[in-house]
C-alpha positions in Angstrom: 118.1 106.4 63.1 119.3 105.6 66.3 117.8 103.8 69.4 116.2 106.5 71.8 118.3 106.7 75.1 117.6 109.0 77.9 120.3 111.3 78.6 119.8 113.0 81.3 117.5 114.0 84.2 117.0 117.3 86.2 116.1 117.2 89.7 116.4 120.5 92.2 118.3 120.2 95.2 119.7 122.4 98.1 123.6 122.3 96.9 124.2 121.1 93.6 128.0 120.5 94.6 127.3 118.4 97.5 124.6 116.3 95.9 126.9 116.3 92.4 130.0 115.1 94.8 127.8 112.1 96.4 127.1 111.5 92.4 130.5 111.0 91.5 131.5 109.5 95.2 129.1 106.5 95.1 128.8 105.8 90.9 132.7 106.7 90.0 131.1 109.7 87.8 132.8 112.3 86.8 131.8 116.5 87.3 130.6 116.3 82.8 130.1 120.4 83.6 128.8 123.2 85.7 127.9 126.8 85.4 125.4 129.4 86.0 121.8 128.3 85.2 117.9 129.6 85.1 116.4 132.4 87.1 119.9 132.8 88.3 120.4 129.2 89.6 123.2 126.8 89.3 123.8 123.1 88.1 126.6 120.5 87.7 126.4 117.8 85.1 127.7 114.7 86.9 127.7 111.4 85.0 129.4 109.5 82.2 130.2 110.3 78.8 126.7 109.4 77.7 124.1 109.7 80.4 124.3 112.5 83.5 121.9 113.5 86.0 121.6 117.9 86.0 122.0 119.0 89.6 120.2 122.0 89.6 121.0 124.8 93.2 117.8 127.2 93.0 119.2 130.9 93.7 118.9 132.6 97.0 115.5 132.9 97.9 114.2 130.8 95.2 112.2 128.4 96.1 112.8 124.4 95.5 109.3 123.3 95.6 108.5 123.3 91.7 105.2 121.1 91.2 106.2 119.8 87.5 108.6 117.1 89.8 105.9 116.0 91.8 105.5 112.6 90.1 109.1 112.0 89.9 109.0 108.6 92.3 113.0 107.1 92.1 116.0 107.2 90.0 117.2 104.2 89.1 120.8 103.5 88.7 122.2 100.0 87.4 125.7 99.4 89.2 128.1 96.5 88.8 129.1 96.0 92.3 125.3 96.4 94.7 126.9 96.0 97.9 130.1 98.5 97.4 128.0 101.3 96.4 125.7 100.2 99.9 128.6 100.8 101.8 129.0 103.7 100.2 125.2 104.8 100.6 125.9 104.0 104.5 129.4 105.5 105.0 127.9 108.6 103.9 125.2 108.8 106.9 122.2 107.2 104.4 120.0 104.7 105.3 119.4 101.8 102.4 116.1 100.2 102.7 113.1 98.0 100.7 116.3 95.5 99.6 115.3 93.3 97.1 116.3 90.1 95.2 114.1 88.7 92.4 114.5 88.6 88.6 115.9 90.4 87.0 118.3 91.4 89.3 118.8 92.9 93.4 118.4 96.4 94.4 118.1 98.8 97.3 116.2 102.3 97.6 118.1 105.1 99.6 117.1 109.3 99.9 119.4 111.6 99.7 119.3 115.2 101.7 117.1 116.5 99.2 114.4 113.1 99.9 115.1 112.0 96.1 114.6 108.8 96.2 117.3 106.6 94.4 116.3 102.8 93.3 119.7 101.7 93.1 120.1 97.8 90.7 122.8 95.5 89.7 121.9 92.7 87.6 125.3 90.5 87.9 
C-alpha cells in the first residue's frame, strides 16, 4: 500500500480565474482543469501533476460563507526560492508578514484577496 498524501484542498473564492492566475504565477503551477461545479458554480484546479488547489467560485447570488470552512487556518506551500516568491507576492500588491527562520526552514505568510492565509516555506 502506498503512503497517504494530500491530493488537493478546495477553497471558496470570489473569482476562481483570478485566484488560479495568482497561484500559477507565484508557484509556477499550471491549470489542470476548469469547469462547472456544484450548485451552478465554477472551479479551477491549479497545481502540479500530483497536487493542486481547487478554487471554487459560487454562482452569482450564492453566498461564499460556507460554515464548514471555518476551521481552516492556512494553506502551506513549500518552495525552493522563498525570496523570489516573496517578491512576486509583493509585486501582486499583497503583504507578507510573520517572517520566521527556525528549524526546519524559513517562512512567511500572506493573505490573498479572498482572506485565505498562505504560509510559504523553504527548507533550503
